[in-house]
N, C-alpha and C positions, 0 to 999 in steps of 0.2 A: 624761295622768295631770297634767302642769302645769296644765292648763285647772283640770280640779277641784281641785287643790289650792289652786291661787289663788282660786278659788271658796270653799271653806270658808274661807279664811283672812281674806277679805274678810267673809265671815258673821260668823265668829267676833270681827272688831274690832266691826264693827258690834253684836254684842249687849255688847260691853265698854262701847260709848257710850249705849247704851240702859240698863245696869242700873248705870251712874254715876248716870245721870238719877234714877233710882228710888231709889238707895245712894250717896250723895255721900260717907257716912262710911265705906264700903269702902276696904281697902289695894289696890291696884293687884295684888299674890297674887290677893288674894280676888278681885276681879272677872275676873282670869285664869282662877283654878279652875273659880270658876261658869259661865263662858262654854265652859268647855273642857267641862263635864258637857252641858251643854245639846247643845253640837253631837256629842257622843258619843251622847246619846239621839237626836238627829235621824239619823244613821248609823244606827243598829240599827233605827230604824223604817222608813227606805228601805228596809235590806238585808231584813228580817225581815217585812215587811209587804206590801212592794211587789216585790223582786228574787227570791226564794226561791223565793215561790208560784207563779211564772211558771216557774221553773228545774225544781223538782221535782215541781209540781202541787199544786192543792189538795189532795186525799186525802191526798197523803205529807207536805205540811207539817203538816197537822193532826194526821196520827197521830204523825210524829216529833218536833214540838214542839208539844206541847200548850200552853194558854194558862199565861203567869206566875203563880204559886202564891206567889211570893215567895222571899225569899233563903234556901237551904236548904246550911249548912255543909259535909254529907256530899257534896254532888256535885261529882263531880272537874273543874274546870275548863280542865283542860290541852287541848291538842290532838293527836290522833291523828298521830303520825310518817306512817302511811299517805295521811293527808288531806293533811298541810301539803308533804309531798313527791311526792304524784301527784295526788289528787284535787283539790285545791286549783287545778290548773293546767287544769282543765278547759275553761276561760274562754278558753283560746289558741286553741282551734277555733272561737270564735264571733267573730275578730277580723275585720274586713274589711280588705283590700290597700290601701284607698285614704281616706284623712283628707278627708271634706267640710267644706268653708269654706262658709258662706253667707253673703248680706247682710242689711243691716237687714231687707229684707222679705221674707227667708227664700228669695231665689232665688240663682243662680248670680251670684257678684261676678268679675267680670274681673281686678280686681285684686288678689284671693284666690283662686286656683281650686284644684280638688281637686288633694290633694298624696298622693305615691305613699306608704307608710306607711315604708317605709325613709329618706326623707327628713324625717321630722318625729320621728326616733327621737335623744335626745339632740341637740335643735335648738331648744333653749329661745330663743334669739335670734331665732325665728319670731315668739314671743307678743311681743315688744317690738317688732320693725320690721314685722311685719305683720298689725296691726289689733287687736292683744291677744289674750283669749280669748272675746270674743265672735262671732268666724267660728266658731271652732271648737266652741262650745257650740251654737250652732244647728245646724251641722253633724250634731253628736251625738243631738240632739232629734229630727231627721227620718232617720236613718240606723239602718235595724235592725241587728239581729245578725248574722252570716252563718251561713247554713244549714249544717249540719253534714252531706256528702254522702260517701257509700263512697270516692268517685274522691279527695276532697280534702278531710280534716279538719282542714288547717293550710293558710293560702294560702303562695305562695312567696314573698311578703315576709318572712316568718317563718324559712321553711327554706333559704332560699337567699340573702336580702339583708340578713338581722341586722345592723344595725351598720356596714352596708357604705358609708354618706355617709361615714362618720366618718373613714375609711381603713384601711387594711389589711384582711386575710383576713375575707370574711362569714362570721358563724355560719348555726347550725342549730339553732332551738328547739326543734325535736323532739329532737333528739339530745342536746340539753342535758337537756331532761325525762326523757330514757332513762338518761343517766348520772346524773342525781341519785338515780333509782332504785335504782339498782345502789350508788352511794356508800352510801345509807341500808338497803341489803338489805333492801329490799320484796318479799315475796312476789309473783310474777309468776304470775299465770293465763292470762296472754295475752301471750308472749313475743314481740319483735319484734327483730331483728338484723341487722346488715348481713352481705354475704358476707365470708369471709375475705380475708389479703391476698393469697393465692395468684390468688382469681377478681379481684381488684381490680384485681391487675398485669394482668390480660387486656382491660382495657377494659369489666368488666362491673359495670355498678353496679346490683343486684337485690337487693332488701329482701325478708325474709321474714318471716310473720306464721303461728301456731301457733292453730288452732281446734278444739279439744276437742269432738268429738260425745256426747253423754248415753251414760253406760256403761250395756249392756243388764243386766237383772236376771233372775233367777232364782227360783222358788220352792223352799223348802230345805221337808224333808221335816218339819218343824215349823210349816209353814206361814207361815213367816217370809219376805220378801224379801232376798235377800242379793244384791250387786253384784257381779258378775263381774269380776275383776281384768285389764284386757286386756293384751296383751303387749306388752312395751318394749323398742323399737329404736332405734338409733343413728339421727341427723339424717339425710336425705340430703344427702351430697356436702360436710360441714362436719366439719373439724377441731377440732371443739369437744367438751368434756367434757360434755353433756347428751344425754339420752336422751327418747325419746317412747314416748308410747301408739301404738300401732297402728293404734287408731280415730280417730287424730287426721288433720285435713287441714291441709297446709302451703299457704298461700295466698301467691304470689309477684306483684310489682310491681316495676314500672322507674322510676327519679327522671325528673324532667321533663328531655325531652331526649333519652330513650332509648323504644326502642319493644321489647315483649317477644315474644320468637322462642319458641314454646312455648305450652301449657297451663299457666293462669295458676295453677291447685292441684295439687296434688302427694298422691297418696293411696297408701298402704299396703295390700298384698294379704295378709291374714292367715295363708293357706295358706303362701306361700313366703317372708313375712317380709321383701319386697323394696318398695322405692318406685319408684314410676313415674320416668321422664325429668325431669331439672330443666331449666327453662326459663333462658333467658339474655337478656340487653338489646345490643340495636342501636344503635350513636348514629344520630341522625336529622339529616341533611343539612339544614339548615332553609336554608340556599343555594340548593339547588336548585329550592325551588317557585317556582311560575310569578310570585307576587305577588313583588315584591322586600320583602324587612324593612328594608333601608336607605333612606335617601334618594338621590339620581340621583350627589349629590358625594361619596357614600362607598361601599366595598367591603365586601362582606360576605363572612366568612370563616370559616369553620365551625370550632370547637373544642368538645372531647368534651362533651356535655351542652348545648353552647348555639352562639350565634356571636356575633360582635361585629363592629362598623361601624368599618372603620378609614379613615382618609385614602387616597386613592391616591396612591400613589408613583409618581413621575415617572421614576424609574430602577428598574426591577424587578432581580431577580435576576440574569435572562437578558441585559438591556441591559447591565449592568453586567459581565459577564463576556465577554460578544461586546466591549465596549470595549477591556477590557484584553488579550485577545487579539489585536484589531487592533494595538493600539501595541507589544506583544512582536514582532507579524511585521513591523511597519514597521522595527523598529529593528534586527529583525534581515537583512533586506533591506537597508538602509541600512550596515551593516557589511562582507554579502557585495559590494555596488556597489565598497565602498572598497579590498576585497582585491583584485579583478580589475581596478580601476583602476592600483593602485599596480604590480599585479605587469607587467600588459601596455601600461602608458604611464607609462615612469619620467620623472622630473622633468626639466629642461633642466640644472640643475648637474650632475646624473649623465652625461647624454648629453655635455657638455663635458669633462669629467673623464676619459669614457672615449676622446674623439678626442684628446686631449693627450697620454694613455699610448700610443694607435697611434702619433700622429706620433714620439715621442720612442723608440719601440722601433723 
């Protein structure tokens, strides 16, 4: 974003210089406001004529956004809450996990290689010290948006490592988006939630999402279609104050670093009003793989959901305990040896005193 902000700022300043040459009598404030209006128009043209038709499609764009017919004071220009808090965030699933940086010939530059996304967040110093905005803009021109797939709607750079490079605990952008929707009280047509605390304490990192099938219809005696109201039952295995139509399906998936044990979908039996068994997640031990994930000089340590590469400690816990036991055993043996020596081999002074006492007697 800082690359685009800098680009728009430079264009704004260029327009101010050109406007001043055409209108030297304009005040600085007039030059600023006129250049600002032009930049706003450029941004609108890029968004409405080049971006939205590729996101919504040509037919939907022409239907939902007809040609401009002039200013209408009766039109409400405010933004819907559901758009600002939820729909507007759809672009998060189109973000690539790597920031591509290219050289002057649009080729890979060894001085400015591709950058993991979490290393570029809040790192404006890279623009100053690593070639400016030009390598980033070249990479943006040749980098397509990430393809949305059911297996990965949002990359792990955003869900597992958000702001990690700045220190502290990394955040989850997907979780922030969900919480924002709850804060704004948005109506949910598709619910997604983590497990309750009781499940999390057992090491299960499962998420569930609800997908409702279309309700069956029946024909009334008057010839009109009536929607049958499906049976409402409790969510399976959750201590939540939610209920769910029995004709829905709950899909389960595990976070990265865990594998799903059991069926990925849970359905409800309309006759017994019971749900099928709930799957669980098991941690994947990445360190047991045949191909080592860490360099030769580092040791792989498995942690829940991931792994870390740490330096091999010269003194392991076993070696430290062994050394302590050896020292304690050596001290005990030395004390025992001194005790027996003092008991069975008395000193010369004690022998002399004993002889003197025997002679006097």
